[in-house]
C-alpha positions as CSV (number, residue, x, y, z in Angstrom):
1,X,-13.4,-26.1,-16.1
2,X,-13.9,-29.4,-14.3
3,X,-12.1,-32.6,-13.4
4,X,-11.0,-35.0,-16.2
5,X,-13.6,-37.6,-16.8
6,X,-12.0,-41.2,-16.6
7,X,-15.1,-43.3,-16.6
8,X,-15.2,-43.8,-12.8
9,X,-15.9,-40.3,-11.6
10,X,-19.4,-39.7,-13.2
11,X,-20.8,-38.2,-10.1
12,X,-18.2,-35.3,-9.9
13,X,-19.1,-31.8,-10.8
14,X,-18.7,-31.1,-14.5
15,X,-19.7,-28.1,-16.5
16,X,-23.2,-26.5,-16.9
17,X,-25.2,-28.1,-19.8
18,X,-26.8,-25.3,-21.9
19,X,-29.4,-27.2,-23.7
20,X,-32.2,-24.5,-24.1
21,X,-32.3,-20.8,-25.0
22,X,-33.8,-19.7,-21.7
23,X,-31.6,-17.4,-19.4
24,X,-32.1,-19.5,-16.3
25,X,-29.1,-20.1,-13.9
26,X,-27.5,-23.4,-14.6
27,X,-25.9,-25.5,-11.9
28,X,-23.1,-27.7,-12.9
29,X,-24.0,-31.0,-14.4
30,X,-22.2,-34.2,-13.3
31,X,-19.4,-35.4,-15.4
32,X,-21.2,-38.5,-16.5
33,X,-24.1,-36.3,-17.8
34,X,-21.7,-34.0,-19.6
35,X,-20.0,-36.9,-21.4
36,X,-23.3,-38.6,-22.1
37,X,-24.5,-35.4,-23.8
38,X,-21.3,-35.3,-26.0
39,X,-21.6,-38.8,-27.1
40,X,-25.3,-38.5,-27.6
41,X,-24.8,-35.4,-29.9
42,X,-22.1,-37.2,-31.9
43,X,-24.2,-40.4,-32.2
44,X,-27.1,-38.2,-33.4
45,X,-24.9,-36.5,-35.9
46,X,-23.6,-39.8,-37.2
47,X,-27.1,-41.2,-37.6
48,X,-28.3,-38.0,-39.4
49,X,-25.3,-38.1,-41.8
50,X,-25.8,-41.8,-42.6
51,X,-29.6,-41.4,-43.1
52,X,-29.2,-38.5,-45.4
53,X,-26.4,-40.0,-47.5
54,X,-24.6,-36.7,-46.9
55,X,-21.3,-36.6,-48.7
56,X,-19.4,-33.3,-49.0
57,X,-17.9,-32.6,-52.5
58,X,-14.4,-33.4,-53.0
59,X,-13.5,-29.6,-53.2
60,X,-15.1,-28.8,-49.9
61,X,-15.0,-31.9,-47.8
62,X,-12.1,-30.8,-45.8
63,X,-14.0,-27.7,-44.8
64,X,-17.2,-29.4,-43.9
65,X,-17.9,-31.0,-40.6
66,X,-19.2,-34.2,-42.0
67,X,-19.3,-37.9,-41.1
68,X,-15.5,-38.4,-41.0
69,X,-15.1,-35.4,-38.7
70,X,-17.8,-36.8,-36.3
71,X,-16.0,-40.2,-36.1
72,X,-12.5,-38.4,-35.6
73,X,-14.0,-36.4,-32.8
74,X,-15.6,-39.2,-31.0
75,X,-12.2,-41.1,-31.2
76,X,-10.5,-38.1,-29.5
77,X,-13.0,-37.6,-26.9
78,X,-13.2,-41.3,-26.1
79,X,-9.3,-41.4,-25.8
80,X,-9.5,-38.3,-23.4
81,X,-12.1,-40.0,-21.4
82,X,-10.1,-43.3,-21.2
83,X,-12.6,-45.3,-23.0
84,X,-10.1,-47.1,-25.3
85,X,-12.5,-49.5,-26.7
86,X,-14.8,-46.7,-27.9
87,X,-11.8,-44.8,-29.2
88,X,-10.5,-47.8,-31.1
89,X,-13.9,-48.5,-32.8
90,X,-14.2,-44.9,-33.8
91,X,-10.7,-44.6,-35.2
92,X,-11.1,-48.0,-36.9
93,X,-12.9,-46.1,-39.7
94,X,-9.7,-44.6,-40.8
95,X,-7.0,-47.2,-40.5
96,X,-7.2,-48.6,-44.0
97,X,-6.6,-45.1,-45.5
98,X,-3.2,-44.5,-47.1
99,X,-0.9,-42.1,-45.4
100,X,1.2,-39.9,-47.5
101,X,4.6,-41.1,-48.3
102,X,7.9,-39.4,-48.0
103,X,7.9,-38.2,-51.6
104,X,4.4,-36.7,-51.3
105,X,4.5,-35.5,-47.7
106,X,4.5,-31.8,-48.9
107,X,0.9,-32.2,-50.2
108,X,-0.1,-32.1,-46.4
109,X,0.5,-28.3,-46.6
110,X,0.8,-27.4,-50.4
111,X,-2.0,-29.7,-52.0
112,X,-5.0,-29.5,-49.7
113,X,-7.3,-31.3,-52.1
114,X,-5.0,-33.5,-54.1
115,X,-6.3,-36.9,-54.8
116,X,-3.2,-38.5,-53.1
117,X,-3.7,-36.4,-49.9
118,X,-6.0,-38.3,-47.6
119,X,-4.5,-37.0,-44.5
120,X,-6.8,-34.1,-43.8
121,X,-10.0,-35.2,-42.2
122,X,-11.3,-31.7,-41.2
123,X,-9.7,-28.1,-41.3
124,X,-10.7,-24.6,-40.9
125,X,-11.1,-22.6,-44.2
126,X,-8.3,-20.1,-45.2
127,X,-9.0,-16.9,-43.3
128,X,-6.0,-14.9,-44.5
129,X,-8.1,-12.2,-46.2
130,X,-10.7,-11.8,-43.4
131,X,-10.9,-9.7,-40.3
132,X,-10.4,-13.0,-38.3
133,X,-7.0,-13.7,-39.7
134,X,-5.0,-12.3,-36.8
135,X,-7.1,-14.5,-34.5
136,X,-6.1,-17.7,-36.1
137,X,-2.6,-16.8,-37.3
138,X,-0.7,-19.2,-35.1
139,X,2.6,-18.2,-36.7
140,X,2.1,-14.7,-35.2
141,X,1.1,-16.2,-31.9
142,X,4.4,-18.3,-31.9
143,X,6.4,-15.3,-32.8
144,X,4.8,-13.0,-30.3
145,X,5.4,-15.6,-27.5
146,X,9.0,-16.5,-28.9
147,X,8.0,-20.1,-29.1
148,X,11.0,-22.0,-30.5
149,X,11.8,-25.6,-31.0
150,X,14.5,-26.9,-28.7
151,X,17.9,-27.9,-30.2
152,X,17.5,-31.2,-28.5
153,X,14.3,-31.9,-30.4
154,X,15.7,-30.9,-33.7
155,X,18.7,-33.1,-33.2
156,X,16.4,-36.0,-32.5
157,X,15.2,-35.9,-36.1
158,X,17.2,-38.1,-38.6
159,X,19.2,-36.3,-41.4
160,X,16.7,-37.4,-44.0
161,X,13.5,-36.5,-42.1
162,X,11.2,-35.1,-44.6
163,X,10.0,-32.5,-42.1
164,X,13.4,-31.0,-42.0
165,X,13.6,-31.0,-45.8
166,X,10.5,-29.2,-46.2
167,X,11.8,-26.3,-44.2
168,X,8.9,-26.2,-41.7
169,X,11.1,-26.8,-38.7
170,X,14.6,-25.9,-37.8
171,X,16.9,-25.0,-34.8
172,X,16.0,-21.8,-33.0
173,X,13.3,-21.1,-35.6
174,X,9.5,-20.5,-35.1
175,X,7.6,-23.7,-36.2
176,X,5.9,-22.8,-39.6
177,X,2.5,-24.5,-39.3
178,X,0.9,-22.3,-42.0
179,X,3.6,-21.0,-44.2
180,X,4.5,-22.6,-47.4
181,X,8.2,-21.8,-48.0
182,X,10.0,-21.0,-51.1
183,X,10.8,-24.3,-53.0
184,X,10.7,-25.8,-56.4
185,X,6.9,-25.6,-56.4
186,X,6.7,-22.0,-55.0
187,X,8.5,-18.9,-56.1
188,X,7.3,-16.9,-53.2
189,X,6.2,-17.8,-49.6
190,X,2.5,-18.4,-49.2
191,X,1.0,-17.9,-45.8
192,X,-2.4,-19.8,-45.6
193,X,-4.6,-20.2,-42.4
194,X,-6.0,-23.6,-42.9
195,X,-6.0,-25.1,-39.4
196,X,-6.1,-28.8,-39.4
197,X,-8.3,-30.0,-36.6
198,X,-8.2,-33.7,-37.4
199,X,-5.6,-35.6,-39.3
200,X,-5.4,-39.2,-40.4
201,X,-2.1,-39.7,-38.5
202,X,-3.8,-38.9,-35.2
203,X,-6.4,-41.5,-35.9
204,X,-3.7,-44.2,-36.6
205,X,-2.2,-43.2,-33.2
206,X,-5.5,-43.4,-31.3
207,X,-6.1,-46.9,-33.0
């Protein structure tokens, strides 16, 4: 843990930078050095992706940390660091991409690779059938900790809000981030564990 980097406190203590395999004691690096390393890694990754013409296939792109994921992460890091110009430049790669409309909003959960679904930039692969499932099952985490949406928040959504129609949220209910409910497209509930790390909507907000 360290102080938040805001561009003016480069000389404050940050976190140790582990750049080699040796087991030497590592003093804390300065915040400016930490963020320089982060940006440097992202710049190098972007350059390698561009030089190699790397393009994940359409069926796996959301599971592979490709060029879009690098740019989305840079935008988020820059926003966190208060570098709004860098954040805007990174998120600008996404702002001409079409968001899902109300009629197709269900695709965000139920059609991960549909041609109309451009909202998912990077997500974790479905871990439902693995030993790691319990670690990433956020619904169970919500349930264990009794996390509920407040009535005030629910009432702030308009009557026709698609998020209420899709049965993912409701008063005094655990928010279903990974459960596809029974509806006209699904006869039984389907719990998947795709965790969406970067979404198009976030990039619009950052921009």
